[in-house]
C-alpha positions as CSV (number, residue, x, y, z in Angstrom):
1,M,36.4,-1.3,5.6
2,T,37.0,-2.6,1.4
3,E,38.6,-5.9,1.7
4,T,36.9,-9.1,1.1
5,A,37.7,-11.0,4.8
6,A,40.2,-13.7,4.6
7,T,41.4,-13.5,0.7
8,G,43.4,-10.7,0.6
9,F,41.0,-9.1,-2.2
10,E,40.1,-5.6,-1.9
11,G,37.8,-3.2,-4.1
12,F,34.6,-1.9,-3.9
13,I,31.0,-1.2,-6.5
14,D,30.8,2.3,-6.4
15,H,27.3,3.1,-8.6
16,V,25.5,0.6,-10.1
17,D,21.9,1.9,-13.0
18,W,20.6,0.4,-16.0
19,H,23.3,1.5,-18.1
20,G,26.3,0.6,-16.6
21,M,29.1,0.4,-13.0
22,R,31.8,1.7,-11.7
23,G,33.9,1.1,-8.9
24,W,37.5,-0.1,-8.8
25,A,39.3,-3.6,-7.4
26,R,42.9,-5.2,-6.7
27,D,45.2,-8.1,-5.3
28,P,46.9,-6.8,-2.6
29,M,49.3,-10.2,-3.7
30,R,49.7,-8.2,-7.0
31,P,50.1,-4.9,-6.0
32,D,50.8,-3.3,-9.2
33,D,48.7,-6.0,-11.6
34,P,45.3,-5.1,-12.5
35,T,42.7,-7.4,-11.9
36,W,40.5,-9.8,-14.3
37,L,36.7,-10.0,-13.1
38,E,33.4,-11.1,-14.3
39,V,30.4,-9.6,-13.9
40,Q,26.9,-11.0,-14.0
41,I,23.6,-9.9,-14.5
42,D,20.8,-11.9,-13.2
43,D,21.3,-15.7,-14.9
44,D,22.7,-13.8,-17.6
45,V,26.5,-14.9,-19.1
46,P,29.3,-13.4,-17.2
47,V,31.4,-10.3,-19.3
48,V,34.8,-10.6,-18.5
49,F,36.5,-7.1,-18.2
50,L,39.7,-5.8,-17.0
51,A,39.4,-3.0,-13.8
52,N,42.9,-0.9,-15.8
53,L,41.2,3.0,-15.5
54,R,43.7,5.0,-12.9
55,R,41.8,6.2,-10.2
56,Q,43.8,9.7,-8.3
57,D,41.4,9.2,-4.8
58,L,43.3,5.0,-4.8
59,V,46.8,6.8,-5.8
60,D,46.2,9.5,-2.6
61,L,45.9,6.4,-0.5
62,G,48.9,5.4,-1.1
63,Y,47.8,2.4,-3.9
64,S,51.2,2.5,-5.8
65,S,50.0,4.3,-9.8
66,G,45.3,3.6,-8.8
67,N,45.0,1.8,-12.3
68,F,42.3,-0.5,-10.7
69,G,39.3,1.3,-11.7
70,F,36.9,0.4,-13.7
71,D,33.6,2.0,-15.2
72,L,31.0,-0.9,-17.1
73,R,28.8,0.8,-19.8
74,F,26.0,-2.4,-20.4
75,P,25.7,-3.1,-24.0
76,M,21.9,-3.1,-24.1
77,P,20.7,-0.3,-20.6
78,L,18.9,-2.4,-19.0
79,D,15.0,-3.5,-18.3
80,P,13.9,-0.3,-15.4
81,L,10.3,-2.3,-15.8
82,V,11.6,-4.8,-12.8
83,P,14.5,-5.1,-10.2
84,H,18.0,-6.7,-11.3
85,C,20.6,-8.5,-9.4
86,V,24.2,-7.0,-10.7
87,S,26.8,-9.5,-9.3
88,V,31.0,-9.1,-9.6
89,N,33.3,-11.7,-9.1
90,R,37.6,-12.2,-8.7
91,R,37.4,-14.3,-12.1
92,S,40.0,-16.7,-10.9
93,D,38.4,-17.9,-7.9
94,Q,34.9,-16.0,-8.1
95,V,35.2,-14.1,-4.8
96,P,33.1,-10.9,-4.8
97,L,34.2,-8.0,-3.9
98,M,32.6,-6.5,-0.9
99,N,29.7,-5.2,-1.3
100,S,28.8,-7.9,-4.4
101,P,25.3,-8.4,-4.9
102,I,23.8,-5.6,-5.0
103,R,20.0,-5.5,-5.8
104,L,19.2,-3.0,-8.2
105,P,15.1,-1.8,-7.7
106,A,12.7,-1.2,-10.8
107,A,13.0,1.9,-11.6
108,P,9.8,4.1,-10.0
109,M,7.6,5.3,-13.3
110,G,8.3,9.0,-13.3
111,S,11.6,8.3,-13.2
112,P,12.8,8.9,-17.1
113,E,15.1,5.7,-17.7
114,R,11.1,3.9,-17.2
115,R,9.5,6.4,-18.4
116,A,11.4,5.7,-21.7
117,A,10.9,2.0,-21.8
118,F,7.7,2.5,-20.8
119,E,6.6,4.3,-23.8
120,A,9.0,2.2,-26.7
121,T,6.6,-0.9,-25.5
122,L,4.3,1.4,-26.7
123,W,5.9,2.0,-29.9
124,A,6.8,-1.2,-30.7
125,E,3.1,-1.9,-30.2
126,I,1.5,0.9,-32.1
127,A,4.3,-0.7,-35.3
128,A,3.8,-4.3,-34.4
129,T,-0.8,-3.8,-34.8
130,K,-2.3,-4.2,-39.1
131,D,-5.4,-1.9,-37.8
132,G,-7.6,-0.4,-36.0
133,P,-9.3,-2.7,-33.8
134,E,-6.3,-5.0,-32.8
135,L,-4.9,-1.4,-30.5
136,D,-8.2,-1.8,-28.7
137,E,-7.2,-4.6,-26.9
138,T,-4.2,-2.7,-25.5
139,I,-6.3,0.5,-25.1
140,R,-8.7,-1.0,-22.6
141,L,-6.1,-2.2,-20.9
142,L,-4.0,0.5,-20.2
143,L,-7.5,2.1,-19.4
144,V,-7.5,0.0,-16.4
145,Q,-4.9,0.5,-15.3
146,V,-5.3,4.8,-14.8
147,D,-8.0,4.0,-13.0
148,M,-6.0,1.2,-10.8
149,L,-4.5,3.5,-10.2
150,L,-6.8,6.9,-10.3
151,D,-8.3,4.6,-7.5
152,A,-5.9,4.9,-5.0
153,R,-4.9,8.0,-5.8
154,A,-9.1,9.1,-4.4
155,D,-8.6,6.8,-1.7
156,A,-5.6,8.4,-1.1
157,A,-6.9,12.3,-1.2
158,S,-9.9,10.7,1.6
159,G,-7.4,10.4,3.8
160,G,-8.1,6.7,4.6
161,T,-4.2,6.7,5.1
162,A,-3.6,9.1,7.5
163,L,-3.3,6.6,10.5
164,H,-0.7,4.8,8.3
165,Q,1.2,8.3,8.2
166,F,1.3,8.5,10.7
167,R,2.5,5.7,12.9
168,L,5.1,6.3,10.3
169,R,6.4,9.4,11.0
170,W,5.8,9.0,14.3
171,N,6.4,5.1,16.2
172,D,10.8,5.4,16.7
173,H,9.7,8.9,18.7
174,L,7.1,7.1,21.4
175,E,8.9,3.8,22.4
176,G,6.8,2.7,26.2
177,V,4.7,6.0,25.3
178,R,0.8,5.1,25.6
179,V,-0.8,7.3,22.8
180,R,-4.1,7.4,21.0
181,P,-3.6,8.6,17.5
182,P,-5.8,10.7,15.7
183,Q,-9.5,8.8,14.7
184,P,-10.5,9.4,10.8
185,D,-13.4,11.7,10.7
186,A,-16.4,10.9,10.7
187,R,-18.3,12.6,9.8
188,P,-20.7,12.7,6.9
189,F,-19.6,14.5,3.9
190,V,-22.4,17.5,2.0
191,L,-20.6,17.2,-1.9
192,I,-21.6,20.5,-4.1
193,I,-21.6,20.6,-7.6
194,A,-22.0,23.8,-9.7
195,A,-20.1,25.5,-12.5
196,E,-18.1,27.2,-10.8
197,L,-15.6,26.1,-7.4
198,P,-17.4,28.7,-4.8
199,E,-16.6,31.7,-4.4
200,S,-19.9,33.9,-3.7
201,A,-19.9,35.0,-0.2
202,L,-23.8,33.6,-0.6
203,Q,-22.3,29.9,-1.0
204,I,-19.2,31.0,1.0
205,S,-22.3,31.2,3.4
206,V,-23.9,28.7,3.0
207,I,-20.9,26.3,3.3
208,R,-20.3,27.0,6.6
209,H,-23.6,26.5,7.2
210,I,-23.9,23.0,6.6
211,Q,-20.4,22.8,8.5
212,D,-21.4,24.6,11.2
213,L,-24.8,21.4,11.3
214,G,-21.5,18.7,11.8
215,F,-21.1,18.1,7.5
216,R,-18.0,17.8,5.7
217,V,-18.2,19.8,2.6
218,A,-16.4,18.0,-0.8
219,V,-17.3,20.5,-3.7
220,I,-16.4,20.0,-7.5
221,A,-16.5,21.9,-10.8
222,Q,-18.6,21.3,-13.7
223,R,-16.5,23.8,-16.1
224,S,-12.5,23.2,-14.7
225,T,-11.7,20.5,-12.2
226,A,-8.1,22.0,-11.4
227,T,-6.8,21.8,-7.9
228,T,-4.7,25.0,-8.0
229,G,-5.2,28.3,-7.8
230,L,-6.6,31.7,-5.4
231,Q,-10.2,29.9,-4.2
232,A,-8.9,26.6,-5.0
233,T,-6.8,27.4,-1.9
234,S,-9.9,29.8,0.2
235,L,-11.8,26.6,0.3
236,A,-8.7,23.9,1.0
237,A,-8.2,27.0,3.6
238,M,-12.2,26.4,5.3
239,D,-11.9,22.6,5.1
240,V,-13.7,22.5,2.3
241,Q,-11.9,19.5,0.3
242,V,-11.3,20.4,-3.8
243,L,-12.1,17.0,-6.0
244,G,-10.5,17.9,-9.4
245,S,-6.8,16.8,-10.8
246,P,-5.7,14.0,-10.2
247,E,-7.5,12.0,-8.7
248,Y,-10.6,12.7,-10.6
249,F,-11.5,14.4,-13.8
250,T,-15.1,14.9,-14.1
251,V,-18.1,15.1,-12.0
252,E,-19.3,11.8,-13.4
253,D,-15.4,10.4,-12.5
254,A,-16.0,12.2,-8.9
255,L,-19.8,10.8,-8.7
256,R,-18.6,6.9,-9.4
257,R,-15.0,6.4,-7.3
258,N,-16.6,7.9,-4.4
259,H,-19.9,5.5,-4.7
260,N,-22.5,6.2,-1.9
261,R,-20.2,8.1,-0.3
262,F,-22.4,11.2,0.1
263,R,-25.0,11.4,2.0
264,V,-25.4,14.8,0.6
265,V,-25.6,16.5,-3.0
266,L,-25.7,19.1,-3.9
267,L,-26.8,20.6,-7.5
268,W,-26.0,24.2,-7.1
269,G,-28.0,26.1,-10.2
270,T,-30.8,24.9,-12.9
271,L,-28.4,23.1,-15.6
272,I,-26.4,21.4,-12.9
273,A,-29.8,20.6,-12.4
274,A,-30.1,19.1,-15.3
275,S,-26.8,17.4,-15.9
276,Y,-26.3,15.4,-13.4
277,A,-29.9,13.8,-11.6
278,L,-29.7,11.2,-13.0
279,L,-25.9,10.5,-12.8
280,V,-25.5,11.6,-9.4
281,R,-28.6,8.7,-8.4
282,L,-27.3,6.3,-10.0
283,H,-24.2,6.2,-8.4
284,Q,-25.2,7.7,-4.8
285,Q,-27.8,5.6,-4.3
286,R,-28.4,6.1,-0.5
287,S,-27.9,10.3,-1.3
288,R,-30.4,13.0,-0.4
289,I,-30.1,15.2,-3.7
290,V,-30.7,19.0,-3.3
291,S,-31.3,21.2,-6.4
292,L,-31.1,24.6,-5.7
293,I,-32.5,26.1,-9.5
294,S,-33.0,30.1,-10.5
295,D,-36.1,30.7,-12.6
296,I,-36.7,29.7,-16.1
297,A,-39.9,29.6,-18.8
298,I,-41.8,27.0,-19.0
299,E,-41.4,26.8,-22.8
300,R,-37.4,26.3,-22.9
301,V,-35.4,22.7,-23.3
302,E,-34.4,23.4,-20.3
303,T,-38.0,23.0,-18.9
304,A,-37.7,19.8,-19.9
305,L,-34.2,18.5,-19.1
306,L,-35.7,20.5,-15.1
307,L,-38.4,17.9,-15.1
308,A,-37.2,14.8,-16.0
309,A,-33.6,15.3,-13.9
310,A,-35.7,16.2,-10.6
311,M,-37.6,12.9,-10.7
312,M,-35.1,11.8,-9.4
313,N,-34.7,14.5,-6.8
314,D,-35.0,14.2,-3.5
315,H,-36.0,18.6,-2.1
316,L,-35.9,21.2,-4.7
317,V,-35.7,25.0,-4.1
318,V,-37.6,27.3,-6.5
319,E,-36.8,31.7,-6.9
320,S,-40.9,32.0,-7.0
321,E,-44.5,31.0,-6.2
322,T,-44.8,31.0,-10.2
323,M,-42.4,28.5,-10.9
324,R,-43.8,26.3,-8.0
325,D,-46.7,26.0,-8.9
326,Q,-45.4,25.4,-12.7
327,I,-43.7,22.8,-11.5
328,A,-44.8,20.8,-8.4
329,P,-48.1,19.6,-10.1
330,M,-45.7,17.5,-12.4
331,L,-43.8,16.5,-9.8
332,P,-46.0,15.2,-6.6
333,G,-44.8,13.7,-3.8
334,K,-41.5,16.0,-4.6
335,E,-41.0,19.1,-2.0
336,V,-40.8,22.3,-4.3
337,A,-39.5,25.1,-1.9
338,I,-39.9,29.1,-2.8
339,L,-36.3,31.3,-2.1
340,M,-37.0,33.9,-3.9
341,P,-33.4,36.0,-5.5
342,D,-32.3,37.8,-3.8
343,A,-32.0,35.8,-0.8
344,T,-28.6,35.8,1.5
345,G,-26.1,33.4,1.8
346,Q,-28.5,32.6,5.8
347,E,-31.4,32.4,3.8
348,I,-30.6,29.9,1.8
349,A,-29.6,27.9,4.3
350,D,-31.9,28.1,6.8
351,C,-34.1,27.0,3.4
352,V,-31.9,23.7,2.8
353,T,-31.1,22.9,6.1
354,P,-34.7,21.4,6.8
355,L,-33.8,19.4,3.4
356,L,-30.4,17.6,5.6
357,P,-30.8,14.4,7.3
358,K,-30.4,15.1,10.9
359,L,-27.5,14.1,12.6
360,R,-27.6,12.3,16.2
361,I,-25.5,15.2,18.6
362,N,-22.1,14.1,18.9
363,R,-21.9,10.9,17.4
364,P,-21.4,11.7,13.3
365,T,-21.7,8.9,11.4
366,D,-20.8,7.6,8.0
367,D,-23.9,5.5,7.4
368,P,-26.1,7.4,5.6
369,D,-28.7,5.1,6.9
370,A,-28.2,6.6,9.5
371,S,-31.1,9.3,11.2
């Protein structure tokens, strides 16, 4: 039906976007004459135009000449960053077209219109500034917004919206049926920080052993935070959460956005331990830190860095008695275990296992203080 009730006014708005609109209108009392219309956008002054374009579809429907269409381009594109209300009325008596008004929502940020408008705003800001310091406030504002977006994306990636998504998908099919939705996974996390994504048989063996103890495992690589690729896919298939872009761009970013989320942080490698132990302690105060470090000469610079970082560790695993004898006296009260360089994944797992917090049988918890 295209006739406006009790008016004899026919027509329809076929399409509206930020650049214009198209449709048709016809007065049955004057079946061969084009109709004058008014379009009003939000609270702006109405604009008058004539619906007189020929449309073959109207001819095919028997509307005489078919000269009742309109295809109006707005003088200035609408702002895609905000919603708009578009009304089309007959000029003579202000009777609206059947589906008028139309509410045009703001464009999603990924759309070309909104992206172009956003970029134009930035260029205008750059053109209006006199020197670098004037841009600092704009940069600060944008960084805050980016931080909010990344936090939201990280929350979504953590599974916090799983129950909501379940209900959105299945509620229409569950009327009258009492179904218990899946419970959030409450198993505590162990985070592994390594130079590259774990891929050796030894590292995979350790991951599986940690999972067997009732922990979930998350990993992040220092040298690349890409979450695509064969190795990332393989880890995901093992139910290992790979932390990386676009949620996280650095190891520090992942530690900060997941404040106190991890029960254990496993630092795999000497330089990884030296680089990140302090950051782990800063952002994961309640985590147990375990470093697996390879043998290094005591005079090397890395040793000094490692010793400073080791003060933040709860446990260290080293490759030789010599290194243990060198480090242990400098770290009173710290546990230093020995693991030979040719150890198997099972031997590493057996060495690491006593350093992990014990979980209550069949009662996993996210409480870092639980025994």
